[in-house]
ZADO-1210 file (C-alpha; in nm, 4 decimals, padded with zeros to 6 digits):
<atoms>
<atom x="09.8750" y="16.1366" z="-05.9197" code="MET" pos="1"/>
<atom x="09.5709" y="16.3165" z="-05.7794" code="LEU" pos="2"/>
<atom x="09.3503" y="16.2242" z="-06.0750" code="GLU" pos="3"/>
<atom x="09.4594" y="15.8593" z="-06.0505" code="ALA" pos="4"/>
<atom x="09.3677" y="15.8478" z="-05.6823" code="SER" pos="5"/>
<atom x="09.0151" y="15.9666" z="-05.7613" code="LEU" pos="6"/>
<atom x="08.9306" y="15.6277" z="-05.9136" code="VAL" pos="7"/>
<atom x="08.9193" y="15.4735" z="-05.5649" code="ALA" pos="8"/>
<atom x="08.7445" y="15.7664" z="-05.3949" code="THR" pos="9"/>
<atom x="08.4249" y="15.9652" z="-05.4303" code="LEU" pos="10"/>
<atom x="08.5342" y="16.2901" z="-05.2625" code="LEU" pos="11"/>
<atom x="08.8899" y="16.4236" z="-05.2497" code="GLU" pos="12"/>
<atom x="08.9669" y="16.7387" z="-05.0490" code="VAL" pos="13"/>
<atom x="09.3218" y="16.8595" z="-05.1172" code="ALA" pos="14"/>
<atom x="09.4916" y="17.1351" z="-04.9103" code="SER" pos="15"/>
<atom x="09.1669" y="17.3314" z="-04.8803" code="VAL" pos="16"/>
<atom x="09.1627" y="17.6570" z="-04.6884" code="GLY" pos="17"/>
<atom x="08.9114" y="17.9327" z="-04.6204" code="LYS" pos="18"/>
<atom x="09.0055" y="18.2748" z="-04.4859" code="ARG" pos="19"/>
<atom x="08.7634" y="18.5555" z="-04.4048" code="PHE" pos="20"/>
<atom x="08.8796" y="18.9181" z="-04.3950" code="PRO" pos="21"/>
<atom x="08.8185" y="19.0777" z="-04.0552" code="VAL" pos="22"/>
<atom x="08.8653" y="19.4198" z="-03.9001" code="ALA" pos="23"/>
<atom x="09.1042" y="19.4336" z="-03.6044" code="VAL" pos="24"/>
<atom x="09.0692" y="19.7197" z="-03.3605" code="ARG" pos="25"/>
<atom x="09.3865" y="19.9228" z="-03.3303" code="GLY" pos="26"/>
<atom x="09.5442" y="19.7791" z="-03.6441" code="ALA" pos="27"/>
<atom x="09.7363" y="20.0048" z="-03.8796" code="ALA" pos="28"/>
<atom x="09.5281" y="20.1594" z="-04.1567" code="ARG" pos="29"/>
<atom x="09.5397" y="19.9528" z="-04.4716" code="GLY" pos="30"/>
<atom x="09.6630" y="19.6395" z="-04.2940" code="ALA" pos="31"/>
<atom x="09.4758" y="19.3215" z="-04.3891" code="GLU" pos="32"/>
<atom x="09.3795" y="19.0618" z="-04.1309" code="HIS" pos="33"/>
<atom x="09.2162" y="18.7248" z="-04.1874" code="PHE" pos="34"/>
<atom x="09.0322" y="18.4668" z="-03.9805" code="LEU" pos="35"/>
<atom x="09.1575" y="18.1199" z="-04.0786" code="HIS" pos="36"/>
<atom x="08.8368" y="17.9142" z="-04.0551" code="ALA" pos="37"/>
<atom x="08.9768" y="17.6163" z="-04.2491" code="VAL" pos="38"/>
<atom x="09.3498" y="17.5755" z="-04.2975" code="ASP" pos="39"/>
<atom x="09.5262" y="17.3233" z="-04.5255" code="ASP" pos="40"/>
<atom x="09.2705" y="17.0418" z="-04.4853" code="VAL" pos="41"/>
<atom x="09.3103" y="16.7224" z="-04.6881" code="SER" pos="42"/>
<atom x="09.1097" y="16.4000" z="-04.6713" code="PHE" pos="43"/>
<atom x="08.9029" y="16.1664" z="-04.8853" code="SER" pos="44"/>
<atom x="08.5725" y="15.9810" z="-04.8663" code="VAL" pos="45"/>
<atom x="08.5476" y="15.6441" z="-05.0379" code="GLY" pos="46"/>
<atom x="08.2451" y="15.5131" z="-05.2224" code="ARG" pos="47"/>
<atom x="07.9969" y="15.3697" z="-04.9729" code="GLY" pos="48"/>
<atom x="08.2097" y="15.4896" z="-04.6801" code="GLU" pos="49"/>
<atom x="08.0952" y="15.6872" z="-04.3739" code="CYS" pos="50"/>
<atom x="08.3510" y="15.9382" z="-04.2477" code="VAL" pos="51"/>
<atom x="08.2876" y="16.1117" z="-03.9153" code="GLY" pos="52"/>
<atom x="08.3987" y="16.4717" z="-03.8563" code="LEU" pos="53"/>
<atom x="08.4297" y="16.5766" z="-03.4915" code="VAL" pos="54"/>
<atom x="08.5572" y="16.8754" z="-03.2979" code="GLY" pos="55"/>
<atom x="08.4355" y="17.1436" z="-03.0608" code="GLU" pos="56"/>
<atom x="08.2244" y="17.4410" z="-03.1689" code="SER" pos="57"/>
<atom x="08.4251" y="17.6943" z="-03.3677" code="GLY" pos="58"/>
<atom x="08.6763" y="17.4425" z="-03.5030" code="CYS" pos="59"/>
<atom x="08.5676" y="17.4961" z="-03.8647" code="GLY" pos="60"/>
<atom x="08.3419" y="17.1943" z="-03.9250" code="LYS" pos="61"/>
<atom x="08.0497" y="17.3996" z="-04.0590" code="SER" pos="62"/>
<atom x="08.2727" y="17.6058" z="-04.2869" code="THR" pos="63"/>
<atom x="08.4328" y="17.2901" z="-04.4243" code="LEU" pos="64"/>
<atom x="08.0872" y="17.1437" z="-04.4956" code="VAL" pos="65"/>
<atom x="07.9875" y="17.4622" z="-04.6807" code="LYS" pos="66"/>
<atom x="08.3016" y="17.4378" z="-04.8934" code="LEU" pos="67"/>
<atom x="08.2317" y="17.0741" z="-04.9828" code="ILE" pos="68"/>
<atom x="07.8651" y="17.1378" z="-05.0643" code="THR" pos="69"/>
<atom x="07.9749" y="17.4444" z="-05.2650" code="ARG" pos="70"/>
<atom x="07.7885" y="17.7005" z="-05.0613" code="LEU" pos="71"/>
<atom x="08.1202" y="17.8839" z="-05.0152" code="LEU" pos="72"/>
<atom x="08.4224" y="17.9303" z="-05.2383" code="ASP" pos="73"/>
<atom x="08.7548" y="17.8094" z="-05.1004" code="ALA" pos="74"/>
<atom x="09.0498" y="18.0438" z="-05.0656" code="THR" pos="75"/>
<atom x="09.3008" y="17.7661" z="-05.1349" code="ASP" pos="76"/>
<atom x="09.3079" y="17.4041" z="-05.2468" code="GLY" pos="77"/>
<atom x="09.0960" y="17.1798" z="-05.4662" code="ARG" pos="78"/>
<atom x="08.7834" y="16.9696" z="-05.4180" code="ILE" pos="79"/>
<atom x="08.7266" y="16.6719" z="-05.6451" code="TRP" pos="80"/>
<atom x="08.3976" y="16.4832" z="-05.6606" code="PHE" pos="81"/>
<atom x="08.3489" y="16.1716" z="-05.8703" code="ASP" pos="82"/>
<atom x="08.6482" y="16.2724" z="-06.0838" code="GLY" pos="83"/>
<atom x="08.5314" y="16.6318" z="-06.1375" code="HIS" pos="84"/>
<atom x="08.7010" y="16.9430" z="-06.0004" code="ASP" pos="85"/>
<atom x="08.3941" y="17.0966" z="-05.8342" code="ILE" pos="86"/>
<atom x="08.6130" y="17.3301" z="-05.6286" code="GLY" pos="87"/>
<atom x="08.6826" y="17.5209" z="-05.9484" code="GLY" pos="88"/>
<atom x="08.3123" y="17.5895" z="-06.0022" code="VAL" pos="89"/>
<atom x="08.2024" y="17.9174" z="-05.8374" code="PRO" pos="90"/>
<atom x="07.9516" y="17.8564" z="-05.5582" code="ALA" pos="91"/>
<atom x="07.7007" y="18.0848" z="-05.7303" code="ALA" pos="92"/>
<atom x="07.7034" y="17.8603" z="-06.0399" code="HIS" pos="93"/>
<atom x="07.7180" y="17.5184" z="-05.8749" code="PHE" pos="94"/>
<atom x="07.3387" y="17.4757" z="-05.8763" code="ALA" pos="95"/>
<atom x="07.3570" y="17.4427" z="-06.2552" code="ARG" pos="96"/>
<atom x="07.6153" y="17.1632" z="-06.2774" code="VAL" pos="97"/>
<atom x="07.5420" y="16.7899" z="-06.2870" code="THR" pos="98"/>
<atom x="07.7202" y="16.7150" z="-05.9599" code="GLN" pos="99"/>
<atom x="07.4781" y="16.9356" z="-05.7638" code="ARG" pos="100"/>
<atom x="07.2181" y="16.6588" z="-05.7548" code="ALA" pos="101"/>
<atom x="07.4774" y="16.4075" z="-05.6347" code="GLN" pos="102"/>
<atom x="07.5667" y="16.5974" z="-05.3153" code="ILE" pos="103"/>
<atom x="07.2806" y="16.6425" z="-05.0702" code="GLN" pos="104"/>
<atom x="07.2583" y="16.7465" z="-04.7062" code="MET" pos="105"/>
<atom x="07.0541" y="16.6653" z="-04.3965" code="VAL" pos="106"/>
<atom x="07.0489" y="16.9605" z="-04.1586" code="PHE" pos="107"/>
<atom x="07.0784" y="16.9774" z="-03.7819" code="GLN" pos="108"/>
<atom x="06.7418" y="17.1312" z="-03.6963" code="ASP" pos="109"/>
<atom x="06.4521" y="16.9691" z="-03.8855" code="PRO" pos="110"/>
<atom x="06.2233" y="17.2604" z="-03.7995" code="THR" pos="111"/>
<atom x="06.4452" y="17.5428" z="-03.9272" code="ASP" pos="112"/>
<atom x="06.5473" y="17.3519" z="-04.2402" code="SER" pos="113"/>
<atom x="06.1900" y="17.2983" z="-04.3670" code="LEU" pos="114"/>
<atom x="05.9879" y="17.5664" z="-04.5448" code="ASN" pos="115"/>
<atom x="05.6816" y="17.6291" z="-04.3215" code="PRO" pos="116"/>
<atom x="05.4742" y="17.7042" z="-04.6328" code="ARG" pos="117"/>
<atom x="05.5519" y="17.3683" z="-04.7946" code="PHE" pos="118"/>
<atom x="05.3697" y="17.0470" z="-04.7155" code="THR" pos="119"/>
<atom x="05.5848" y="16.7386" z="-04.6638" code="ALA" pos="120"/>
<atom x="05.4968" y="16.6385" z="-05.0211" code="PHE" pos="121"/>
<atom x="05.6162" y="16.9706" z="-05.1670" code="ASP" pos="122"/>
<atom x="05.9350" y="16.9607" z="-04.9586" code="THR" pos="123"/>
<atom x="06.0334" y="16.6206" z="-05.0970" code="ILE" pos="124"/>
<atom x="05.9144" y="16.7052" z="-05.4485" code="ALA" pos="125"/>
<atom x="06.1072" y="17.0344" z="-05.4721" code="ASP" pos="126"/>
<atom x="06.4547" y="16.8898" z="-05.5508" code="PRO" pos="127"/>
<atom x="06.2968" y="16.6274" z="-05.7777" code="VAL" pos="128"/>
<atom x="06.1318" y="16.9022" z="-05.9838" code="ARG" pos="129"/>
<atom x="06.4425" y="17.1222" z="-05.9900" code="ARG" pos="130"/>
<atom x="06.7228" y="16.8707" z="-06.0362" code="LEU" pos="131"/>
<atom x="06.5670" y="16.5331" z="-06.1136" code="GLY" pos="132"/>
<atom x="06.5056" y="16.3569" z="-06.4402" code="ALA" pos="133"/>
<atom x="06.1416" y="16.2809" z="-06.3609" code="HIS" pos="134"/>
<atom x="05.9101" y="16.4350" z="-06.6180" code="ALA" pos="135"/>
<atom x="05.5575" y="16.5472" z="-06.5383" code="GLY" pos="136"/>
<atom x="05.3593" y="16.5730" z="-06.2144" code="PRO" pos="137"/>
<atom x="05.2633" y="16.2043" z="-06.2079" code="GLU" pos="138"/>
<atom x="05.6261" y="16.0894" z="-06.2188" code="ALA" pos="139"/>
<atom x="05.7180" y="16.3384" z="-05.9460" code="VAL" pos="140"/>
<atom x="05.4289" y="16.2244" z="-05.7250" code="ALA" pos="141"/>
<atom x="05.5287" y="15.8610" z="-05.7735" code="LEU" pos="142"/>
<atom x="05.8876" y="15.9394" z="-05.6724" code="ARG" pos="143"/>
<atom x="05.7727" y="16.1269" z="-05.3615" code="VAL" pos="144"/>
<atom x="05.5602" y="15.8316" z="-05.2500" code="ARG" pos="145"/>
<atom x="05.8500" y="15.5908" z="-05.3149" code="GLU" pos="146"/>
<atom x="06.0887" y="15.7967" z="-05.1041" code="VAL" pos="147"/>
<atom x="05.8318" y="15.8413" z="-04.8256" code="ALA" pos="148"/>
<atom x="05.7983" y="15.4636" z="-04.8063" code="ASP" pos="149"/>
<atom x="06.1777" y="15.4283" z="-04.8104" code="LEU" pos="150"/>
<atom x="06.2262" y="15.6492" z="-04.5010" code="VAL" pos="151"/>
<atom x="05.9216" y="15.5141" z="-04.3170" code="GLY" pos="152"/>
<atom x="05.7068" y="15.8268" z="-04.3498" code="LEU" pos="153"/>
<atom x="05.3354" y="15.7368" z="-04.3659" code="PRO" pos="154"/>
<atom x="05.1820" y="15.8646" z="-04.6876" code="ARG" pos="155"/>
<atom x="04.8937" y="16.0307" z="-04.5043" code="GLU" pos="156"/>
<atom x="05.1488" y="16.2713" z="-04.3518" code="LEU" pos="157"/>
<atom x="05.2557" y="16.4033" z="-04.6922" code="LEU" pos="158"/>
<atom x="04.9686" y="16.6543" z="-04.6863" code="ARG" pos="159"/>
<atom x="05.0798" y="16.8042" z="-04.3555" code="ARG" pos="160"/>
<atom x="05.2867" y="17.1160" z="-04.2898" code="TYR" pos="161"/>
<atom x="05.5978" y="17.1127" z="-04.0638" code="PRO" pos="162"/>
<atom x="05.4110" y="17.2480" z="-03.7592" code="HIS" pos="163"/>
<atom x="05.1766" y="16.9469" z="-03.7829" code="GLN" pos="164"/>
<atom x="05.4627" y="16.6951" z="-03.7605" code="LEU" pos="165"/>
<atom x="05.6706" y="16.5646" z="-03.4710" code="SER" pos="166"/>
<atom x="06.0466" y="16.6150" z="-03.4572" code="GLY" pos="167"/>
<atom x="06.1172" y="16.2650" z="-03.5805" code="GLY" pos="168"/>
<atom x="05.8639" y="16.2983" z="-03.8628" code="GLN" pos="169"/>
<atom x="06.0167" y="16.6299" z="-03.9722" code="LYS" pos="170"/>
<atom x="06.3617" y="16.4746" z="-03.9815" code="GLN" pos="171"/>
<atom x="06.2275" y="16.1887" z="-04.1939" code="ARG" pos="172"/>
<atom x="06.0957" y="16.4524" z="-04.4356" code="VAL" pos="173"/>
<atom x="06.4402" y="16.6152" z="-04.4434" code="GLY" pos="174"/>
<atom x="06.6085" y="16.2797" z="-04.5059" code="ILE" pos="175"/>
<atom x="06.3549" y="16.1952" z="-04.7778" code="ALA" pos="176"/>
<atom x="06.4236" y="16.5285" z="-04.9484" code="ARG" pos="177"/>
<atom x="06.7994" y="16.4555" z="-04.9376" code="ALA" pos="178"/>
<atom x="06.7787" y="16.1015" z="-05.0800" code="VAL" pos="179"/>
<atom x="06.5046" y="16.1683" z="-05.3375" code="ALA" pos="180"/>
<atom x="06.7674" y="16.2261" z="-05.6075" code="LEU" pos="181"/>
<atom x="06.9671" y="15.9172" z="-05.5068" code="GLU" pos="182"/>
<atom x="07.2842" y="16.1168" z="-05.4292" code="PRO" pos="183"/>
<atom x="07.6286" y="15.9609" z="-05.4103" code="ALA" pos="184"/>
<atom x="07.7273" y="16.1716" z="-05.1061" code="LEU" pos="185"/>
<atom x="07.5073" y="16.2667" z="-04.8127" code="LEU" pos="186"/>
<atom x="07.6402" y="16.5306" z="-04.5729" code="VAL" pos="187"/>
<atom x="07.4843" y="16.4872" z="-04.2287" code="LEU" pos="188"/>
<atom x="07.5211" y="16.7939" z="-04.0064" code="ASP" pos="189"/>
<atom x="07.4354" y="16.6834" z="-03.6520" code="GLU" pos="190"/>
<atom x="07.1199" y="16.5122" z="-03.7842" code="PRO" pos="191"/>
<atom x="06.9981" y="16.3852" z="-03.4446" code="THR" pos="192"/>
<atom x="07.1148" y="16.6515" z="-03.1963" code="SER" pos="193"/>
<atom x="06.7791" y="16.8355" z="-03.1971" code="ALA" pos="194"/>
<atom x="06.5777" y="16.5172" z="-03.1367" code="LEU" pos="195"/>
<atom x="06.4719" y="16.3316" z="-02.8239" code="ASP" pos="196"/>
<atom x="06.7012" y="16.0466" z="-02.7235" code="VAL" pos="197"/>
<atom x="06.4364" y="15.7853" z="-02.8034" code="SER" pos="198"/>
<atom x="06.3922" y="15.9293" z="-03.1549" code="VAL" pos="199"/>
<atom x="06.7674" y="15.9607" z="-03.2142" code="GLN" pos="200"/>
<atom x="06.8172" y="15.5836" z="-03.2126" code="ALA" pos="201"/>
<atom x="06.5385" y="15.5347" z="-03.4685" code="VAL" pos="202"/>
<atom x="06.6801" y="15.7985" z="-03.7054" code="ILE" pos="203"/>
<atom x="07.0337" y="15.6603" z="-03.6744" code="LEU" pos="204"/>
<atom x="06.9073" y="15.3125" z="-03.7581" code="LYS" pos="205"/>
<atom x="06.7250" y="15.4574" z="-04.0590" code="LEU" pos="206"/>
<atom x="07.0423" y="15.6326" z="-04.1810" code="LEU" pos="207"/>
<atom x="07.2464" y="15.3136" z="-04.1490" code="GLU" pos="208"/>
<atom x="06.9815" y="15.1169" z="-04.3409" code="ASP" pos="209"/>
<atom x="06.9690" y="15.3784" z="-04.6178" code="LEU" pos="210"/>
<atom x="07.3462" y="15.3744" z="-04.6602" code="ARG" pos="211"/>
<atom x="07.3461" y="14.9992" z="-04.6960" code="ARG" pos="212"/>
<atom x="07.0481" y="14.9864" z="-04.9338" code="ARG" pos="213"/>
<atom x="07.1378" y="15.2840" z="-05.1545" code="LEU" pos="214"/>
<atom x="07.5189" y="15.2572" z="-05.1439" code="GLY" pos="215"/>
<atom x="07.5648" y="15.6223" z="-05.0484" code="MET" pos="216"/>
<atom x="07.8718" y="15.7757" z="-04.8878" code="SER" pos="217"/>
<atom x="07.8278" y="15.9801" z="-04.5697" code="TYR" pos="218"/>
<atom x="08.0190" y="16.2729" z="-04.4236" code="LEU" pos="219"/>
<atom x="07.8815" y="16.2643" z="-04.0699" code="PHE" pos="220"/>
<atom x="07.9378" y="16.5800" z="-03.8625" code="VAL" pos="221"/>
<atom x="07.8689" y="16.5357" z="-03.4926" code="SER" pos="222"/>
<atom x="07.9621" y="16.6350" z="-03.1392" code="HIS" pos="223"/>
<atom x="07.8467" y="16.2952" z="-03.0129" code="ASP" pos="224"/>
<atom x="08.1476" y="16.0650" z="-03.0268" code="LEU" pos="225"/>
<atom x="07.9384" y="15.7599" z="-02.9390" code="ASN" pos="226"/>
<atom x="07.7219" y="15.8197" z="-03.2467" code="VAL" pos="227"/>
<atom x="08.0313" y="15.8595" z="-03.4640" code="VAL" pos="228"/>
<atom x="08.1725" y="15.5335" z="-03.3322" code="ARG" pos="229"/>
<atom x="07.8430" y="15.3610" z="-03.4087" code="LEU" pos="230"/>
<atom x="07.8072" y="15.4778" z="-03.7704" code="LEU" pos="231"/>
<atom x="08.1458" y="15.5830" z="-03.9088" code="ALA" pos="232"/>
<atom x="08.4201" y="15.3778" z="-04.0713" code="ASP" pos="233"/>
<atom x="08.6825" y="15.6496" z="-04.0284" code="ARG" pos="234"/>
<atom x="08.6975" y="15.9645" z="-03.8171" code="VAL" pos="235"/>
<atom x="08.8543" y="16.3091" z="-03.8671" code="LEU" pos="236"/>
<atom x="08.9321" y="16.5197" z="-03.5587" code="VAL" pos="237"/>
<atom x="08.9389" y="16.8934" z="-03.6242" code="MET" pos="238"/>
<atom x="09.0812" y="17.1725" z="-03.4072" code="TYR" pos="239"/>
<atom x="09.0945" y="17.5438" z="-03.4960" code="LEU" pos="240"/>
<atom x="09.0624" y="17.4881" z="-03.8675" code="GLY" pos="241"/>
<atom x="09.3049" y="17.1967" z="-03.9032" code="ARG" pos="242"/>
<atom x="09.2735" y="16.8171" z="-03.9036" code="ILE" pos="243"/>
<atom x="09.4828" y="16.6996" z="-03.6074" code="VAL" pos="244"/>
<atom x="09.4090" y="16.3267" z="-03.6265" code="GLU" pos="245"/>
<atom x="09.2384" y="16.0823" z="-03.8594" code="MET" pos="246"/>
<atom x="09.2099" y="15.7092" z="-03.8989" code="GLY" pos="247"/>
<atom x="08.9847" y="15.4092" z="-03.8583" code="GLY" pos="248"/>
<atom x="08.7221" y="15.4613" z="-03.5899" code="VAL" pos="249"/>
<atom x="08.8208" y="15.1676" z="-03.3707" code="GLU" pos="250"/>
<atom x="09.1901" y="15.2509" z="-03.4002" code="ASP" pos="251"/>
<atom x="09.1439" y="15.6182" z="-03.3082" code="VAL" pos="252"/>
<atom x="08.9082" y="15.5389" z="-03.0202" code="PHE" pos="253"/>
<atom x="09.1315" y="15.2636" z="-02.8827" code="ALA" pos="254"/>
<atom x="09.4637" y="15.4432" z="-02.9312" code="SER" pos="255"/>
<atom x="09.4303" y="15.8210" z="-02.9808" code="PRO" pos="256"/>
<atom x="09.7641" y="15.9792" z="-03.0743" code="ARG" pos="257"/>
<atom x="09.6841" y="16.3503" z="-03.0404" code="HIS" pos="258"/>
<atom x="09.6338" y="16.5063" z="-02.6938" code="PRO" pos="259"/>
<atom x="09.3209" y="16.6882" z="-02.8151" code="TYR" pos="260"/>
<atom x="09.1658" y="16.3608" z="-02.9302" code="THR" pos="261"/>
<atom x="09.2486" y="16.2034" z="-02.5940" code="ARG" pos="262"/>
<atom x="09.0774" y="16.4934" z="-02.4171" code="ALA" pos="263"/>
<atom x="08.7672" y="16.4583" z="-02.6358" code="LEU" pos="264"/>
<atom x="08.7445" y="16.0833" z="-02.5759" code="LEU" pos="265"/>
<atom x="08.7965" y="16.1234" z="-02.2029" code="SER" pos="266"/>
<atom x="08.4709" y="16.3214" z="-02.1870" code="SER" pos="267"/>
<atom x="08.2686" y="16.0284" z="-02.3238" code="VAL" pos="268"/>
<atom x="08.0928" y="15.8460" z="-02.0362" code="PRO" pos="269"/>
<atom x="08.2138" y="15.4874" z="-02.0053" code="ALA" pos="270"/>
<atom x="07.9972" y="15.2181" z="-01.8423" code="PRO" pos="271"/>
<atom x="08.1257" y="15.1200" z="-01.4988" code="GLY" pos="272"/>
<atom x="08.3809" y="15.4027" z="-01.4788" code="GLU" pos="273"/>
<atom x="08.3759" y="15.7195" z="-01.2782" code="GLY" pos="274"/>
<atom x="08.3878" y="15.9939" z="-01.5394" code="GLY" pos="275"/>
<atom x="08.5461" y="16.2514" z="-01.3090" code="ALA" pos="276"/>
<atom x="08.8547" y="16.0388" z="-01.2531" code="GLY" pos="277"/>
<atom x="08.9382" y="15.9790" z="-01.6168" code="ARG" pos="278"/>
<atom x="08.8382" y="16.3177" z="-01.7611" code="ARG" pos="279"/>
<atom x="09.1223" y="16.5225" z="-01.9085" code="ILE" pos="280"/>
<atom x="09.0478" y="16.8865" z="-01.8367" code="ARG" pos="281"/>
<atom x="09.2042" y="17.1370" z="-02.0732" code="LEU" pos="282"/>
<atom x="09.3217" y="17.4628" z="-01.9194" code="THR" pos="283"/>
<atom x="09.4196" y="17.7865" z="-02.0874" code="GLY" pos="284"/>
<atom x="09.2523" y="17.9768" z="-02.3691" code="GLU" pos="285"/>
<atom x="09.2265" y="17.8638" z="-02.7330" code="PRO" pos="286"/>
<atom x="09.4624" y="18.0430" z="-02.9675" code="ARG" pos="287"/>
<atom x="09.3154" y="18.3127" z="-03.1902" code="SER" pos="288"/>
<atom x="09.2223" y="18.1997" z="-03.5434" code="PRO" pos="289"/>
<atom x="09.2975" y="18.5532" z="-03.6688" code="ILE" pos="290"/>
<atom x="09.6365" y="18.5634" z="-03.8406" code="ASP" pos="291"/>
<atom x="09.7692" y="18.2599" z="-03.6496" code="PRO" pos="292"/>
<atom x="10.1456" y="18.2106" z="-03.6411" code="ASP" pos="293"/>
<atom x="10.2162" y="17.9397" z="-03.9035" code="PRO" pos="294"/>
<atom x="10.5030" y="17.8051" z="-03.6901" code="ARG" pos="295"/>
<atom x="10.3038" y="17.7457" z="-03.3703" code="VAL" pos="296"/>
<atom x="10.0842" y="17.4427" z="-03.3054" code="CYS" pos="297"/>
<atom x="09.7199" y="17.5528" z="-03.2817" code="ARG" pos="298"/>
<atom x="09.6734" y="17.3441" z="-02.9674" code="PHE" pos="299"/>
<atom x="09.9728" y="17.4933" z="-02.7841" code="TYR" pos="300"/>
<atom x="09.8658" y="17.6700" z="-02.4660" code="GLY" pos="301"/>
<atom x="09.5938" y="17.4159" z="-02.3901" code="ARG" pos="302"/>
<atom x="09.7977" y="17.1041" z="-02.4561" code="CYS" pos="303"/>
<atom x="09.9065" y="16.9174" z="-02.1407" code="PRO" pos="304"/>
<atom x="10.2103" y="16.7816" z="-02.3309" code="ASP" pos="305"/>
<atom x="10.3311" y="17.1026" z="-02.4992" code="GLY" pos="306"/>
<atom x="10.7011" y="17.1280" z="-02.5902" code="LEU" pos="307"/>
<atom x="10.9218" y="17.4215" z="-02.6841" code="ALA" pos="308"/>
<atom x="10.9358" y="17.2702" z="-03.0328" code="ARG" pos="309"/>
<atom x="10.5584" y="17.3234" z="-03.0643" code="CYS" pos="310"/>
<atom x="10.6205" y="17.7018" z="-03.0732" code="THR" pos="311"/>
<atom x="10.8829" y="17.6745" z="-03.3453" code="GLU" pos="312"/>
<atom x="10.7475" y="17.4125" z="-03.5857" code="GLU" pos="313"/>
<atom x="10.3857" y="17.3442" z="-03.6773" code="MET" pos="314"/>
<atom x="10.3255" y="16.9664" z="-03.6523" code="PRO" pos="315"/>
<atom x="10.1964" y="16.8180" z="-03.9780" code="MET" pos="316"/>
<atom x="09.9779" y="16.5106" z="-04.0242" code="LEU" pos="317"/>
<atom x="10.2038" y="16.2062" z="-04.0382" code="LYS" pos="318"/>
<atom x="10.1428" y="15.8319" z="-04.0401" code="VAL" pos="319"/>
<atom x="10.1635" y="15.6784" z="-03.6941" code="THR" pos="320"/>
<atom x="10.0519" y="15.3300" z="-03.7999" code="SER" pos="321"/>
<atom x="09.8606" y="15.1904" z="-04.0962" code="GLY" pos="322"/>
<atom x="09.6063" y="15.4516" z="-04.2028" code="ASP" pos="323"/>
<atom x="09.6242" y="15.6347" z="-03.8680" code="HIS" pos="324"/>
<atom x="09.7564" y="15.9933" z="-03.8933" code="PHE" pos="325"/>
<atom x="09.8238" y="16.2524" z="-03.6236" code="ALA" pos="326"/>
<atom x="09.9626" y="16.6076" z="-03.6229" code="ALA" pos="327"/>
<atom x="10.1693" y="16.5983" z="-03.3049" code="CYS" pos="328"/>
<atom x="10.5447" y="16.5952" z="-03.2442" code="HIS" pos="329"/>
<atom x="10.4962" y="16.3309" z="-02.9753" code="LEU" pos="330"/>
<atom x="10.2797" y="16.1004" z="-03.1895" code="ALA" pos="331"/>
</atoms>
């Protein structure tokens, strides 16, 4: 059934988990303890679709992205891409498989993600030389100029180094590097958070145009819910390593079914409303991700609607309506 479902999807993440061994002070000698960074996560990304991934810092978004881009090996589960089981390929060997060129990433900080010793030209040309089918320096140079034009980067800037470029120009270089191989999936890790507000709108418009023109799929990771609503078709809400809600963007924003999603959305400023009056403030401390009790809801202790049942039975993702899912006993 899984292989049949891959025909309609580009990326299929099935029951993926990632646990890191940790030392716990005072623990018995020889006892093993694990931090559950990602726990039983399943979702898909369709061809040409933009899926938003949201959640507070420490929820596991970055680890999940590293698993999908094969920078880390998963502890559990499977990852299928374009019909191929890429989760079974060790991360150390993934650079040598065909699918490597089809999954590219745009990083959060355009300054830290660019090699200071590379000109903009060399930065864009690097993946083309390593993974592309373009033969010879002339073909590579032609491709670099084509991609620079595509992302609106003036050709005269290709000779410059990162410290000679503005934040928006550096991000255009990073985007050009990511799309130079015409990938099927682009992972966007907070691509505008390090930019000025005026530049953010320009880069977001560029990303939307590129998706439409090149037919790419996006996995868009962001803390900015307004940006996710603007770009994404569907949204995944993550909390302490688990997906707690997912569905169409408008449906989730209009009718959130999980109390954590409602709290996140209540923090988004709404025109004409007093934010303080509608804000849901979460009290209590987050539960520890180290050896969490598999019976207890991860949100219990902060949830304003917590029930005794939440300490006895972990809520699983279930359909609430249409393609809207939530992991809450009250949903």
